[in-house]
N, C-alpha and C positions, 0 to 999 in steps of 0.2 A: 412744160407748161406752167409752173409756178412762175419761172424766172421771166419766160414770157408776157404773164399778167403782170408781175411784178415792177417789169418796165415801163408796159401800159400807163398801169397806174398812178406811179412816180412821174410820170409826164404832166399827169392832171394835179396831183397834190404839189409837185414841186412849185408849179406857178401859183399854187394858191400863199404853198409856206413863201416864194420871195415876194408877195403882192402883199403879205401881213406879216411881217419879221414877228410882231409877237407871238406867232405861233411856233418858230423855231427857237426860241429864246432857250430854251432849257436844252436843247442839242449842243448849244456850246459849252455846259456846265456837264457833259459827261469826261472830257476828258480830265476836269479838275478831279470831277468824282473820282475815277479810274486812279488818279495821282494821290487822293486822301486813303483810299483804300487801299492800293499796292505800296505804296511808300516811292513809286517809282518818278523821277522827277525827268529822265531826259528825253526829250521830245522825240528823239529817231525811235529809242525804244517803244515809247507809250504808239508810235504811228503804225509797229510791228503788232504789239500783243494788242493794243485797243481791238483792232480789226477780228482777231486771232479770237478773244475774247465774247466779242459780241456774235463772231461765227457758232462758238461752242454753246453759247447762253442762249442762242436762238433755239439751237437743237434740243439743248433741257425743256424749253418753255416748249415745244412743239410734242415733245415724247410724254409732256404732263399733260398739256390744256387738248391735245386731239389724242394723242396718243393712248391716254389713260381716261381723263374725265370723258369726253366725248365720246368714245367707243364704248364705256359704259353704259352712259346717259342713253347714246342713241337703243341699246336694247329695252330702254324701260320706257320712252317715251318717241314721237315723232322725231325722225333726225332735223329736221328744220326747228324744232324748237330746241334740241340739244344743241346745235349749231349757235342758236341764240342764246340760250343761257350761258354757255362755256365764251361765248363771245364778250358776254357782258361782265362776265370772271376775270377777264384777262383785259377787258377794259378797266375797270375796278381795279385790278392789282397793279395799272400803271397810274393810280391816281396821285399816289403820294411827288408825283414829278413835275404835277399840273394838271389841269384839265384837260390841256390841248394834248397832251400824251396821253391822257384818258381817251380821249373822243379816238384820238389815231388806235390807239390799241382796239378800241372796239370794232372800228371797221376794219382795222386788220384781221380780228380773231372773224370778222363775219367772210371774210375774203378764206382766209386758211382754213376754217372750219369746212368753207363750201369745196375746197379743192381737195382737203383730206376725204369728204362724203364722197366725190366724185372719183380720187384714184386710189382709195383706199392704203395709200402710203404717206407716210411723216415727210419722204423727200418734196414732195411737190409746195406744200405749203412753207417747209423750210427754206427752199431755195426761194421761195416769194418773198418771205420774211427779208433774206439776205440782199436779194436785189434792190429789192425797194427799199428798205432803210439804209441800207451800205450805198447806193446811189445818192439818195438825200446828203448824209453825211457827208460826201466826196463834194457833192454839188456847191454846198454850203461851207466848204473848207473846214470842216470839225476833223476829220482825217486826212 
């Protein structure tokens, strides 16, 4: 379910990103940041390790934001409020990468929160993020 929604949302978002390149500028910095943080400079190794680190990083994000925060908040407030609150925190957490990353994080947070609420599983929002951002990064030629 998450993968299907990820593909559908990607079609819409990708058309926006391709028409407004400034919204995608920070994506091209990701391999540079990866190189700076790891010290790995080989493009072939980066093409292998970058997706793996994104997949694992996305899983850790979902475990924390949905599995821990949203799950805990849902026991104290209405699920819709917990989804919006956690999506806001998720977007705010992406602010250091820029306003567009923060906006992307917020709408991803809403979709991931709704998927988690609907399915009760981390797999659905995680697969959404992997397919959604992975497709964007591939189409933009970042990876």
